[in-house]
LUMLUM-761029 format. One record per residue: x, y, z of N, C-alpha, C in turn. Coordinates in Angstrom, 3 decimals, m for minus. Example, Ala and Ser with C-alpha at 12.3 -4.5 7.8 and 13.67 -1.06 7.14 Angstrom:
13.190,m5.690,7.800,12.300,m4.500,7.800,13.200,m3.300,7.800
12.850,m2.250,7.080,13.670,m1.060,7.140,12.900,0.030,7.870
***
This chain:
0.853,m1.134,0.054,m0.036,m0.004,0.082,1.094,1.316,m0.045
0.690,2.010,m1.037,1.579,3.154,m1.098,0.894,4.386,m0.632
1.917,5.566,m0.346,1.509,6.824,m0.122,1.401,7.659,m1.188
0.178,8.429,m1.356,0.072,9.227,m2.521,0.938,10.522,m2.473
1.651,11.007,m3.460,2.567,12.097,m3.421,1.687,13.461,m3.647
0.606,13.171,m3.941,m0.332,14.515,m4.355,m0.670,15.154,m2.906
m0.671,16.491,m2.831,m0.939,17.122,m1.691,m1.756,18.449,m1.933
m2.633,18.994,m1.051,m3.485,20.025,m1.199,m2.464,21.493,m1.548
m2.992,22.338,m2.203,m2.179,23.547,m2.365,m1.985,24.419,m1.155
m0.657,24.716,m0.875,m0.365,25.394,0.438,m1.036,26.880,0.474
m1.456,27.253,1.697,m2.095,28.620,1.881,m0.919,29.446,2.316
m0.955,30.673,1.743,0.238,31.562,2.035,0.206,32.066,3.446
1.344,32.231,4.311,1.266,32.510,5.516,1.012,34.074,5.659
1.249,34.881,4.696,1.052,36.381,4.745,0.175,36.730,3.728
m1.087,37.129,4.057,m2.085,37.304,3.024,m1.767,38.688,2.397
m2.385,38.837,1.222,m2.168,40.121,0.421,m3.175,41.148,1.113
m2.947,42.462,1.376,m3.817,43.423,1.722,m4.976,43.552,0.938
m6.290,43.689,1.604,m7.506,43.868,0.828,m7.297,45.031,m0.116
m8.063,44.994,m1.048,m8.083,46.014,m2.152,m8.794,47.207,m1.631
m9.510,47.239,m0.704,m10.111,48.377,m0.073,m9.167,49.212,0.959
m8.056,48.713,1.311,m7.101,49.352,2.324,m6.209,50.254,1.471
m6.091,51.481,1.827,m5.341,52.425,0.876,m3.787,52.073,1.214
m3.180,52.033,0.183,m1.576,51.797,0.181,m0.968,52.904,0.821
0.072,52.714,1.554,0.980,53.621,2.424,1.851,54.386,1.431
1.640,55.602,1.107,2.503,56.482,0.058,3.390,57.465,0.639
3.919,57.148,1.855,4.837,58.064,2.575,6.097,58.137,1.654
6.488,57.073,1.181,7.728,57.105,0.502,7.650,57.898,m0.785
6.249,58.230,m1.265,6.189,58.697,m2.449,6.288,60.337,m2.255
6.277,60.698,m1.022,6.340,62.256,m0.800,7.734,62.689,m0.684
8.064,63.894,m1.065,9.471,64.378,m0.936,9.836,64.414,0.434
11.084,63.980,0.822,11.479,63.829,2.161,11.982,65.043,2.823
12.146,66.108,1.956,12.731,67.407,2.612,11.638,68.469,2.872
10.334,68.173,2.576,9.333,69.283,2.628,9.067,69.440,4.171
8.725,68.308,4.900,8.335,68.574,6.302,9.481,69.222,7.227
10.805,69.039,7.213,11.781,69.741,7.755,11.792,71.248,7.475
11.568,71.512,6.052,11.512,72.799,5.760,10.285,73.695,6.327
9.219,73.003,6.326,7.999,73.654,6.893,8.236,73.773,8.487
8.882,72.894,9.197,9.125,73.142,10.611,9.981,74.243,10.742
10.959,74.359,9.986,12.025,75.364,10.159,11.516,76.741,9.870
10.644,76.869,8.901,9.993,78.136,8.488,9.028,78.574,9.801
8.282,77.731,10.360,7.443,78.028,11.447,8.324,78.402,12.716
9.425,77.926,12.916,10.205,78.245,13.921,10.829,79.775,13.780
11.082,79.952,12.520,11.587,81.405,12.221,10.547,82.419,12.275
9.246,81.905,12.069,8.073,82.842,12.105,7.749,83.260,13.629
8.035,82.200,14.386,7.931,82.428,15.916,8.994,83.392,16.436
10.164,83.218,16.016,11.216,84.156,16.298,10.876,85.494,15.874
10.488,85.670,14.726,10.187,86.940,14.073,9.021,87.604,15.004
8.051,86.771,15.274,6.807,87.462,15.825,6.992,87.675,17.389
8.151,87.066,17.886,8.454,87.147,19.410,9.784,87.827,19.602
9.978,88.946,19.389,11.321,89.684,19.343,11.937,89.497,20.867
13.306,89.566,20.904,14.044,89.549,22.207,14.044,90.960,22.895
14.858,91.124,23.958,14.913,92.287,24.655,15.212,93.502,23.865
14.734,94.599,24.216,14.896,95.764,23.544,15.866,96.726,24.092
16.259,96.466,25.271,17.194,97.380,26.077,18.306,96.449,26.650
19.260,96.979,27.271,20.307,96.374,27.969,19.711,96.014,29.360
18.752,96.784,29.966,18.056,96.484,31.249,17.143,95.261,31.186
16.651,95.183,29.898,15.685,94.086,29.612,16.421,92.932,29.488
17.524,92.791,28.987,18.596,91.807,28.622,19.202,91.341,30.068
19.439,92.389,30.994,19.974,91.960,32.222,18.887,91.039,33.071
17.546,91.749,32.919,16.414,90.919,33.537,16.377,89.447,33.019
16.689,89.332,31.704,16.546,88.105,30.951,17.653,87.162,31.574
18.734,87.618,31.930,19.916,86.850,32.492,19.561,86.414,33.662
19.113,87.393,34.683,18.603,86.959,35.895,17.585,85.964,36.042
16.616,86.059,35.087,15.526,84.919,35.040,16.043,83.668,34.754
17.050,83.721,33.762,17.676,82.540,33.327,18.560,81.801,34.519
19.135,82.675,35.272,19.813,82.067,36.474,18.853,81.440,37.412
17.629,82.084,37.587,16.752,81.557,38.643,16.255,80.303,38.094
15.919,80.130,36.848,15.537,78.950,36.335,16.587,77.737,36.097
17.836,78.151,36.661,19.030,77.265,36.536,19.413,77.048,35.126
19.285,77.802,34.128,19.704,77.660,32.833,21.105,78.011,32.641
21.599,79.081,33.455,23.060,79.446,33.531,23.367,79.523,35.041
24.723,79.263,35.201,25.187,79.335,36.417,25.412,80.841,36.935
25.255,81.180,38.096,25.553,82.543,38.739,26.749,83.153,38.263
27.921,82.389,38.102,29.059,82.897,37.727,29.043,83.462,36.154
28.301,82.567,35.314,28.053,82.837,34.086,27.345,84.224,33.780
26.393,84.328,34.659,25.519,85.585,34.654,26.412,86.862,34.910
27.069,86.693,35.927,27.983,87.876,36.322,28.926,88.334,35.189
29.576,87.139,34.667,30.482,87.549,33.387,29.637,88.066,32.302
28.572,87.618,31.962,27.859,88.204,30.759,27.394,89.698,31.070
26.961,89.716,32.298,26.589,91.308,32.525,27.822,92.112,32.476
29.041,91.631,33.113,30.131,92.352,32.977,30.550,92.831,31.534
30.437,91.844,30.614,30.548,92.044,29.203,29.517,93.138,28.623
28.298,93.163,29.076,27.400,94.215,28.669,27.780,95.490,29.153
28.063,95.675,30.468,28.544,96.821,31.068,29.821,97.395,30.383
30.707,96.475,30.059,31.949,96.997,29.524,31.684,97.637,28.321
30.752,97.239,27.431,30.352,97.898,26.230,30.138,99.480,26.364
29.876,99.859,27.502,29.359,101.089,27.728,30.389,101.947,28.478
31.478,101.307,28.620,32.467,102.004,29.585,33.815,102.517,28.620
34.452,103.366,29.176,35.718,103.854,28.499,36.870,103.755,29.323
37.900,104.075,28.765,39.408,103.880,29.437,39.344,104.740,30.758
38.767,105.893,30.637,38.674,106.877,31.817,37.953,106.332,33.135
37.031,105.321,32.746,36.241,104.828,33.810,36.970,103.891,34.751
37.991,103.063,34.278,38.686,102.154,34.885,40.106,102.428,35.110
40.753,103.420,34.555,42.041,103.780,34.656,42.578,103.909,35.965
43.939,103.674,36.290,44.567,104.105,37.427,44.965,105.666,37.330
44.447,106.386,38.093,44.545,107.843,38.165,46.025,108.133,38.186
46.493,109.381,37.663,47.821,109.664,37.545,48.575,109.924,38.884
47.774,110.182,40.014,48.535,110.325,41.215,48.772,109.058,41.769
48.094,107.858,41.305,48.424,106.623,41.850,49.345,105.828,41.129
49.827,106.359,39.807,50.724,105.626,38.968,52.065,105.354,39.802
52.579,104.276,39.656,53.980,103.859,39.912,54.843,103.956,38.714
55.760,105.100,38.814,56.646,105.481,37.546,58.000,105.256,37.977
58.949,105.238,37.008,60.389,105.072,37.257,61.032,106.162,36.527
61.960,106.864,37.179,62.786,107.886,36.717,63.802,107.314,35.887
63.970,107.565,34.678,64.956,107.213,33.608,66.314,107.283,34.073
66.579,108.323,34.888,67.930,108.767,35.398,68.307,108.238,36.699
67.310,107.528,37.312,67.574,106.992,38.745,68.662,105.964,38.850
69.422,105.844,39.867,70.447,104.823,39.943,69.783,103.410,39.980
70.558,102.434,39.664,70.041,101.232,39.542,69.425,100.509,40.773
70.083,100.719,41.862,69.598,100.270,43.194,68.258,100.973,43.561
68.000,102.110,43.095,66.792,102.817,43.404,65.687,102.176,42.589
65.909,102.036,41.369,64.964,101.348,40.367,64.586,100.009,40.906
65.697,99.193,41.294,65.247,97.738,41.659,64.513,97.813,43.004
64.808,98.872,43.802,63.968,98.767,45.068,62.600,99.237,44.847
62.372,100.065,43.795,60.755,100.375,43.422,60.108,99.180,42.923
60.871,98.310,41.877,60.170,97.314,41.491,59.790,96.311,42.457
60.805,96.126,43.421,60.472,95.041,44.455,59.288,95.597,45.417
59.287,96.846,45.715,58.240,97.184,46.516,56.736,97.289,45.910
56.618,97.630,44.691,55.454,97.651,44.079,54.959,96.420,43.488
55.841,95.475,43.099,55.451,94.233,42.356,54.947,94.196,41.044
55.016,95.354,40.357,54.481,95.299,39.013,55.640,94.783,38.032
54.873,94.279,36.930,56.014,93.697,36.026,56.263,94.772,34.628
55.498,95.769,34.588,55.739,97.005,33.737,55.469,98.263,34.267
56.403,99.179,33.886,56.524,100.547,34.690,56.663,101.591,33.548
55.827,102.698,33.515,56.059,103.747,32.699,57.327,104.409,33.159
58.302,104.832,32.245,59.539,105.451,32.573,59.271,106.954,32.182
59.831,107.806,33.044,59.646,109.195,32.623,61.036,109.911,32.712
61.177,111.060,32.161,62.308,111.910,32.108,61.863,113.356,32.547
62.686,113.894,33.660,62.176,115.186,34.033,60.884,115.095,34.913
59.749,115.506,34.298,58.479,115.660,34.792,57.762,114.223,34.781
56.862,113.975,35.683,56.085,112.714,35.625,55.118,112.697,34.399
54.735,113.735,33.861,54.034,113.749,32.556,54.646,113.301,31.342
56.009,113.527,31.391,56.834,113.140,30.264,57.313,111.642,30.206
56.349,110.819,29.927,56.619,109.388,29.818,57.335,109.176,28.549
58.443,108.413,28.493,59.235,108.285,27.195,59.151,106.749,26.734
58.689,105.815,27.680,58.732,104.465,27.344,58.199,103.606,28.492
58.044,102.383,28.292,57.673,101.404,29.237,58.765,100.420,29.352
59.229,100.255,30.681,60.360,99.536,31.250,59.724,97.988,31.743
60.090,96.952,31.334,59.729,95.545,31.767,60.726,95.424,33.056
60.217,94.880,34.070,60.815,94.558,35.172,61.889,93.545,35.030
61.693,92.560,34.219,62.716,91.558,33.896,63.798,92.146,33.098
63.645,93.197,32.383,64.687,93.798,31.617,65.811,94.445,32.545
65.355,94.788,33.782,66.459,95.124,34.658,67.546,94.227,35.051
67.288,92.934,34.906,68.164,91.887,35.075,69.499,92.024,34.176
69.035,92.641,32.958,70.219,92.697,32.053,71.304,93.607,32.340
70.912,94.555,33.312,71.950,95.568,33.819,72.919,94.863,34.723
72.639,93.803,35.383,73.440,93.186,36.228,74.555,92.649,35.420
74.109,92.046,34.365,75.180,91.324,33.387,76.075,92.329,32.635
75.394,93.522,32.237,76.144,94.495,31.472,75.849,95.779,32.221
76.667,96.219,33.175,76.236,97.479,33.880,76.525,98.712,32.946
77.195,98.749,31.845,77.447,99.738,31.053,76.337,99.862,29.965
75.355,99.042,29.942,74.190,99.048,29.095,73.334,100.211,29.455
72.873,101.068,28.443,72.005,102.098,28.762,70.557,101.875,28.919
69.916,102.311,30.039,68.608,101.921,30.333,67.594,102.205,29.292
67.908,103.371,28.579,67.109,103.730,27.499,67.037,102.791,26.401
67.865,101.909,26.075,67.885,100.847,24.944,66.827,99.805,25.454
66.616,99.781,26.719,65.720,98.587,27.110,64.138,99.027,27.180
63.829,100.326,27.007,62.551,100.800,26.968,61.842,100.338,25.656
60.553,100.110,26.033,59.686,99.703,24.971,58.739,100.932,24.512
58.347,101.037,23.431,57.366,102.185,23.058,56.213,102.265,23.994
55.690,103.447,24.343,54.533,103.766,25.110,53.400,103.816,24.223
52.263,103.290,24.458,51.028,103.324,23.675,50.068,104.465,24.430
49.537,105.563,23.647,48.715,106.439,24.355,47.270,106.255,23.830
46.419,106.345,24.689,44.920,106.390,24.312,44.279,107.432,24.922
43.087,107.859,24.235,42.196,108.894,25.094,41.360,108.345,26.040
41.005,109.271,27.060,39.944,108.816,28.083,38.777,108.230,27.467
38.271,108.550,26.345,37.161,108.281,25.752,36.974,107.090,24.940
38.347,106.300,24.877,38.322,105.144,24.198,37.487,104.022,24.889
36.652,103.365,24.112,35.780,102.303,24.670,36.713,101.095,25.065
36.152,100.459,26.084,36.957,99.225,26.606,36.942,98.022,25.644
35.856,97.943,24.851,35.738,96.880,23.764,36.820,97.016,22.841
36.885,98.441,22.296,38.014,98.626,21.248,39.507,98.434,21.757
39.672,98.895,23.128,40.929,98.838,23.794,41.321,97.355,24.046
40.305,96.618,24.419,40.569,95.167,24.616,41.019,94.552,23.242
40.376,94.885,22.231,40.660,94.278,21.027,42.183,94.854,20.654
42.492,96.093,20.866,43.921,96.627,20.380,45.126,95.945,21.206
44.650,95.675,22.586,45.644,95.108,23.409,46.164,93.611,22.945
44.895,92.895,22.416,45.080,91.488,21.820,45.790,91.583,20.564
45.433,92.454,19.649,45.978,92.417,18.288,47.511,93.002,18.308
47.778,93.925,19.351,49.221,94.348,19.477,50.081,93.671,20.393
49.473,92.562,21.042,50.189,91.948,22.289,50.707,92.961,23.242
49.888,94.008,23.603,50.301,95.168,24.485,49.501,94.887,25.843
49.981,95.124,26.892,49.405,95.012,28.049,49.082,96.211,29.001
49.816,97.319,28.468,49.508,98.695,29.261,49.440,99.794,28.339
48.676,100.763,28.601,48.509,101.873,27.722,48.598,103.165,28.659
49.055,104.286,28.222,49.034,105.600,29.003,47.621,106.225,28.569
46.760,106.797,29.467,45.509,107.592,29.175,45.747,108.973,29.229
45.239,109.595,28.323,45.507,111.083,28.268,44.185,111.841,28.144
44.223,113.061,28.698,42.822,113.705,28.709,42.824,114.565,27.385
41.644,115.449,27.453,41.345,116.299,26.176,42.425,117.270,25.906
43.114,117.454,26.920,44.345,118.647,26.710,45.558,117.954,26.395
45.659,116.708,26.347,46.937,115.974,26.116,47.749,115.604,27.241
47.256,115.902,28.460,48.054,115.737,29.748,47.705,114.234,30.071
48.734,113.644,30.814,48.573,112.299,31.254,47.514,112.139,32.384
46.378,111.399,32.127,45.288,111.233,33.115,45.597,110.018,34.030
46.159,109.038,33.429,46.341,107.747,34.211,46.943,106.764,33.296
46.843,105.505,33.658,47.176,104.358,32.937,46.181,103.293,33.099
46.212,102.493,32.003,45.345,101.261,32.166,45.939,100.190,31.548
45.525,98.906,32.157,46.215,97.571,31.798,45.226,96.633,31.247
45.570,95.656,30.731,44.703,94.625,30.168,43.974,94.108,31.325
44.684,93.956,32.605,44.165,93.237,33.696,42.961,94.252,34.072
43.015,95.546,34.072,41.964,96.307,34.442,40.580,96.233,33.629
40.884,95.977,32.338,39.742,95.701,31.382,39.084,94.254,31.617
39.994,93.345,31.939,39.337,91.824,32.071,38.690,91.843,33.427
39.020,92.638,34.472,38.349,92.684,35.777,36.905,93.136,35.535
36.542,93.851,34.588,35.213,94.377,34.264,34.358,93.193,34.000
34.918,92.115,33.513,34.239,90.901,33.038,34.348,89.675,34.190
35.407,89.438,34.636,35.576,88.275,35.618,35.691,88.654,37.012
35.792,90.026,37.145,35.792,90.492,38.560,37.202,90.846,38.987
37.411,91.143,40.200,38.776,91.630,40.740,39.710,90.467,40.811
40.868,90.784,40.177,41.981,89.928,40.104,43.168,90.408,40.979
43.304,89.671,42.219,44.157,90.107,43.238,45.268,89.210,43.338
46.402,90.016,43.694,47.585,89.172,43.876,48.156,89.538,45.442
49.328,89.000,45.571,49.783,89.307,46.857,50.225,90.716,47.337
50.334,91.464,46.295,50.662,92.886,46.361,49.453,93.864,46.655
48.252,93.291,46.186,47.104,94.317,46.295,46.731,94.697,47.597
46.555,93.752,48.649,46.297,93.930,49.843,47.103,95.044,50.466
48.372,94.866,50.379,49.198,96.094,50.811,49.053,97.385,50.273
48.871,97.333,49.027,48.596,98.638,48.328,47.581,99.328,48.687
46.299,98.586,48.917,45.114,98.929,49.241,45.161,99.598,50.730
45.899,98.907,51.640,45.908,99.343,53.081,46.720,100.703,53.044
47.611,100.953,52.154,48.402,102.025,52.154,47.920,103.276,51.378
46.646,103.181,51.011,46.104,104.222,50.087,44.689,104.529,50.570
44.301,105.741,50.702,43.030,106.134,51.386,41.834,106.029,50.278
42.239,105.907,49.007,41.157,105.649,47.920,40.583,106.848,47.526
41.022,108.174,47.732,40.518,109.414,47.388,41.445,110.125,46.558
40.968,110.346,45.231,41.735,111.155,44.226,41.087,112.321,43.680
41.741,113.516,43.449,41.417,114.710,42.719,41.314,114.476,41.237
40.119,114.839,40.578,40.052,114.935,39.257,40.311,116.201,38.631
40.478,116.244,37.166,40.801,117.623,36.641,39.851,118.628,36.790
38.545,118.091,36.925,37.283,119.237,37.128,37.125,119.679,38.485
37.957,119.244,39.296,37.876,119.657,40.633,37.104,118.721,41.659
36.291,117.856,41.048,35.615,116.750,41.861,36.740,115.653,42.129
36.183,114.706,42.950,37.020,113.629,43.442,36.547,112.332,43.044
37.314,111.304,42.965,37.081,109.910,42.725,37.407,109.224,44.148
36.351,108.477,44.595,36.424,107.900,45.984,36.204,106.504,45.742
37.006,105.646,46.146,36.799,104.201,46.124,35.503,103.738,47.163
34.707,102.884,46.673,33.691,102.359,47.627,33.973,101.893,48.910
35.329,101.251,49.028,35.932,100.715,50.428,36.571,101.631,51.118
36.506,102.885,50.784,37.241,103.921,51.615,36.593,104.166,52.941
37.437,104.251,54.104,36.869,104.286,55.199,36.308,105.630,55.379
35.205,105.726,56.079,34.388,107.003,56.294,35.089,107.919,56.990
36.162,107.661,57.950,37.000,108.456,58.601,37.908,109.205,57.635
38.414,108.587,56.575,39.184,109.191,55.582,38.316,110.189,54.818
37.044,110.055,54.605,36.190,110.981,53.786,35.992,112.110,54.699
35.846,111.887,55.980,35.476,113.091,56.945,36.871,113.955,57.056
37.872,113.211,56.998,39.135,114.076,57.141,39.594,114.768,55.943
39.233,114.298,54.601,39.602,115.017,53.429,38.583,116.094,53.247
37.228,115.738,53.418,36.291,116.763,52.918,35.731,117.588,54.253
36.265,117.300,55.365,35.773,118.100,56.517,34.373,117.781,56.937
33.687,116.568,56.720,32.525,116.174,56.861,32.366,115.601,58.284
31.213,115.358,58.796,30.938,114.529,59.948,30.031,113.399,59.641
30.409,112.588,58.710,29.503,111.453,58.548,29.668,110.437,59.540
28.711,109.582,59.869,28.734,108.697,61.125,29.652,107.570,60.682
30.426,107.375,61.810,31.444,106.464,61.565,31.271,105.025,62.392
30.245,105.091,63.230,29.932,104.071,64.051,29.172,102.871,63.379
28.315,103.283,62.478,27.311,102.293,62.063,27.665,101.697,60.780
28.536,102.278,59.984,29.335,101.678,58.774,30.717,102.013,58.797
31.490,101.175,58.243,32.884,101.150,58.072,33.392,101.980,56.774
32.716,101.639,55.530,33.191,102.183,54.512,32.078,103.179,53.826
32.334,103.877,52.977,31.535,104.966,52.354,30.525,104.234,51.376
30.885,103.194,50.870,29.992,102.314,50.038,28.753,101.755,50.877
29.072,101.292,52.031,27.975,100.656,52.878,27.064,101.787,53.295
27.548,103.074,53.570,26.755,104.172,53.900,25.759,104.591,53.028
26.239,104.750,51.624,25.476,105.135,50.494,24.526,104.208,50.097
24.895,102.833,50.334,23.784,101.831,50.052,22.618,101.978,50.980
23.091,102.156,52.344,22.078,102.427,53.272,21.047,103.686,52.801
21.779,104.754,52.539,20.929,105.812,52.121,19.953,105.518,50.888
20.459,104.968,49.991,19.583,104.453,48.869,18.658,103.402,49.046
18.878,102.663,50.106,17.990,101.565,50.321,18.135,100.303,49.541
19.125,100.299,48.619,19.347,99.140,47.913,20.882,99.059,47.422
21.303,98.147,46.729,22.519,98.069,46.200,22.628,99.146,45.118
23.689,100.074,44.974,23.608,101.135,44.278,23.900,100.543,42.767
23.390,101.303,41.787,23.570,100.940,40.359,24.309,102.117,39.693
25.058,101.768,38.550,25.737,102.916,37.921,24.891,103.950,37.568
25.488,105.327,37.924,24.658,106.526,37.336,23.691,106.965,38.588
23.513,106.136,39.413,22.728,106.597,40.589,23.551,107.691,41.381
22.773,108.651,42.126,23.308,109.723,43.011,22.579,109.665,44.256
23.457,110.047,45.278,22.849,110.019,46.779,23.697,111.377,47.418
22.897,112.098,48.338,23.419,113.141,49.156,23.788,112.670,50.524
24.897,113.024,51.007,25.255,112.842,52.522,26.311,113.726,52.892
26.100,114.284,54.067,26.928,115.251,54.615,27.384,116.396,53.779
26.404,116.956,53.012,26.728,118.083,52.050,27.513,117.706,51.010
27.591,116.425,50.660,28.550,115.925,49.315,27.385,115.228,48.480
27.650,115.213,47.208,26.957,114.507,46.146,27.815,113.297,45.632
27.256,112.223,45.941,27.985,110.903,45.550,27.221,110.421,44.317
27.967,110.240,43.103,27.433,109.530,42.064,28.289,108.238,41.646
27.503,107.293,41.498,28.000,105.843,41.254,28.729,105.821,39.927
29.977,105.645,39.726,30.680,105.359,38.424,30.706,104.207,38.059
31.366,103.142,38.855,31.487,101.812,38.501,30.986,100.793,39.641
30.271,99.951,39.217,29.867,98.835,40.273,30.533,97.513,39.903
30.818,96.692,40.839,31.214,95.403,40.611,31.073,94.294,41.619
30.342,93.133,41.263,30.114,92.271,42.175,29.093,92.742,43.291
28.168,93.541,42.938,27.159,93.845,43.944,27.597,95.038,44.694
28.732,95.514,44.463,29.170,96.642,45.419,29.882,97.751,44.581
29.894,99.100,45.064,30.409,100.158,44.376,32.009,100.236,44.434
32.636,100.377,43.222,34.051,100.433,43.041,34.489,101.692,43.248
33.668,102.861,42.566,34.157,104.176,42.418,32.973,104.951,42.455
33.148,106.073,43.201,32.084,107.374,43.377,32.774,108.522,42.740
31.917,109.280,42.069,32.533,110.643,41.775,31.827,111.550,42.930
32.628,112.378,43.512,32.060,112.974,44.720,32.384,114.483,44.555
31.401,115.279,44.808,31.389,116.798,44.721,30.732,117.489,45.701
30.901,118.738,45.969,30.234,119.507,47.030,28.859,119.890,46.309
27.832,119.735,47.256,26.492,120.055,46.952,26.418,121.597,46.674
25.872,122.020,45.521,25.703,123.532,45.308,24.859,124.195,46.446
25.159,125.488,46.660,24.280,126.182,47.661,22.894,126.227,47.175
21.948,126.375,48.141,20.676,126.454,47.720,20.331,127.802,47.051
19.636,128.048,45.911,19.259,129.199,45.429,18.607,130.127,46.195
18.883,131.296,46.131,18.335,132.293,46.915,16.844,132.547,46.521
15.880,132.739,47.464,14.457,132.994,47.289,14.231,134.429,46.762
12.799,134.659,46.443,12.523,135.851,45.845,12.692,137.071,46.613
12.756,136.845,47.954,12.990,137.808,48.773,14.452,138.477,48.896
***
């Protein structure tokens, strides 16, 4: 008895789709239209929702971004420093002429070396005759060359001095410092007189905050932070002792409640002072010139004008 080789036809495992089911035609559509439509929509949203219209609004946006933890507090401080720096000039952050550490070109070598060791700077303006007559910049390390060659003229070691006006913007000045590989510039006023000096460190401090070294604390302690400006007003550091202000201006500001003039003015205003704000105390007008890290770095101080006489 044999087995038949014939078998019924096999049924396919996967059936054909019914004729009524619509075929999937996604592959037939152009693949690049959807991304284009999405990109156009995003551009329209950006166009219809403009960003901040002023620096103050941008500052508020950065503060909001910090609160939502989108940026770190340090990043916000640096970004705000960049924005403030765009509105500042060399005259706002320079070291005033009375505070400059200069070297006399004709001074003995031992005297020059003692000045370099005492101040701790790496670059010094060198002058001849009067302090206003700056003839070049001396690198502290170049003094070592005189030890090997005592007959070498100090004038041959001087590097050219760069002069900039007080009105030169810090953005432009920083660009020049980087392009010319220069770290120090002399600042002159509108009459061509030496108003002070500015370094690349002074510019960068407006972005990253105070850059201190082991010499800064000693220099600050030996200085009262009060300087006379060309127009007769004064520049006063925010951390100046109130006792020093009373001594210089002959005022009687309270010395028991606050240690520094910045703390006193903050109390008078009722908030952390902002650049451009003014306050009156002890017959003096205090205008905030520069703030940094939530504190005032410099005030412009002048006497209050006498009250106008009445009609009688």
